[in-house]
C-alpha positions as CSV (number, residue, x, y, z in Angstrom):
1,M,9.9,-26.6,29.5
2,K,9.0,-28.1,26.2
3,K,5.4,-26.7,26.4
4,T,6.8,-23.2,27.1
5,F,9.1,-23.5,24.1
6,V,6.3,-24.6,21.8
7,K,4.1,-21.8,23.0
8,A,6.9,-19.3,22.4
9,V,7.4,-20.6,18.9
10,L,3.7,-20.5,18.1
11,F,3.5,-17.0,19.4
12,V,6.3,-15.8,17.2
13,L,4.9,-17.6,14.1
14,S,1.4,-16.1,14.7
15,A,3.0,-12.6,15.1
16,L,4.9,-13.1,11.8
17,N,1.6,-14.2,10.2
18,L,-0.2,-11.1,11.4
19,N,2.5,-9.0,9.9
20,V,2.2,-10.7,6.5
21,S,-1.6,-10.5,6.4
22,A,-1.5,-6.9,7.3
23,S,-0.4,-5.9,3.8
24,E,-2.7,-5.8,0.9
25,Q,-2.1,-6.8,-2.7
26,I,-3.9,-5.2,-5.6
27,Y,-3.6,-6.7,-9.0
28,N,-4.3,-5.2,-12.4
29,T,-5.8,-1.8,-11.8
30,A,-5.6,1.3,-13.9
31,I,-4.7,4.7,-12.4
32,E,-7.7,7.1,-12.8
33,K,-6.1,10.2,-11.3
34,M,-2.8,11.2,-9.8
35,S,-2.2,14.2,-7.4
36,V,1.3,15.2,-6.6
37,Y,2.2,17.1,-3.4
38,D,5.6,18.3,-1.9
39,T,6.6,15.0,-0.3
40,Y,4.2,12.4,-1.7
41,A,1.7,11.5,-4.5
42,V,-1.8,10.1,-4.3
43,I,-3.3,7.9,-7.0
44,K,-6.9,7.1,-7.4
45,L,-7.5,3.5,-8.5
46,K,-10.0,2.3,-11.1
47,T,-10.5,-1.0,-9.2
48,P,-10.6,-0.3,-5.5
49,G,-8.8,-2.4,-2.9
50,L,-10.3,-3.8,0.3
51,N,-8.6,-1.3,2.6
52,S,-7.4,-4.2,4.7
53,E,-5.0,-1.6,6.3
54,G,-8.0,0.0,8.0
55,C,-7.2,3.5,6.9
56,S,-9.7,6.1,7.9
57,K,-10.8,7.8,4.7
58,S,-14.4,6.5,3.9
59,D,-13.4,5.3,0.5
60,A,-9.7,4.6,1.3
61,G,-9.7,1.5,-0.9
62,R,-9.9,3.7,-4.0
63,Y,-6.7,5.6,-3.1
64,A,-3.0,4.8,-2.5
65,S,0.0,7.0,-1.7
66,V,3.7,6.9,-2.4
67,S,6.2,8.9,-0.4
68,F,9.1,10.8,-1.9
69,D,11.1,10.5,1.3
70,T,13.3,7.6,0.0
71,A,14.9,6.8,-3.3
72,N,12.7,3.7,-3.5
73,G,9.6,5.9,-3.1
74,R,10.7,8.2,-5.9
75,E,11.4,5.3,-8.2
76,M,7.9,3.8,-7.5
77,Y,6.4,7.3,-8.3
78,S,8.3,7.3,-11.6
79,A,6.9,3.8,-12.4
80,L,3.4,4.9,-11.5
81,L,3.7,8.1,-13.6
82,S,4.9,5.9,-16.5
83,A,2.0,3.6,-16.1
84,K,-0.5,6.5,-16.0
85,L,0.9,8.0,-19.2
86,A,0.9,4.6,-20.9
87,K,-2.6,3.9,-19.7
88,A,-1.2,0.6,-18.4
89,E,-2.5,-1.4,-15.4
90,V,-0.4,-1.8,-12.3
91,G,-0.2,-4.1,-9.3
92,L,0.4,-2.6,-5.9
93,G,1.6,-3.8,-2.5
94,L,0.1,-1.7,0.3
95,S,1.2,-1.6,3.9
96,G,0.2,1.0,6.5
97,C,-1.6,4.3,6.2
98,R,-0.5,7.8,5.5
99,S,-2.2,11.1,6.4
100,W,-4.1,12.8,3.6
101,G,-6.0,15.8,4.8
102,S,-8.0,14.9,7.8
103,A,-8.0,11.1,7.0
104,T,-5.6,8.4,6.1
105,I,-5.1,6.3,3.0
106,P,-3.0,3.1,2.2
107,L,0.7,3.5,1.6
108,I,2.4,1.8,-1.4
109,Y,5.5,-0.3,-0.8
110,R,5.6,-2.1,-4.1
111,V,4.7,-1.4,-7.7
112,D,4.3,-4.1,-10.4
113,L,4.2,-3.2,-14.1
């Protein structure tokens, strides 16, 4: 009984660890370019990330997307736009992928100014 409990705890902890390691952090990069669409924006990063999300675009590490579907997404877009205009560097938290044309690129969940 004790072994089963320990195995279950280890399984849950390893699953939580996989979830944490699935996100990528990018520190201190400038925004080279910004493209705005109806429901999302795409930024091109001066310093590419590792694409630890495994998105399908060949140079996915150079891009990130923010969605306008939520108030948080719209606020992150405003922060990114401000940083672009100020030529300031940003930090990003990326998790998951979003479609962009026929490929996917990382999705932003956090912006650090």
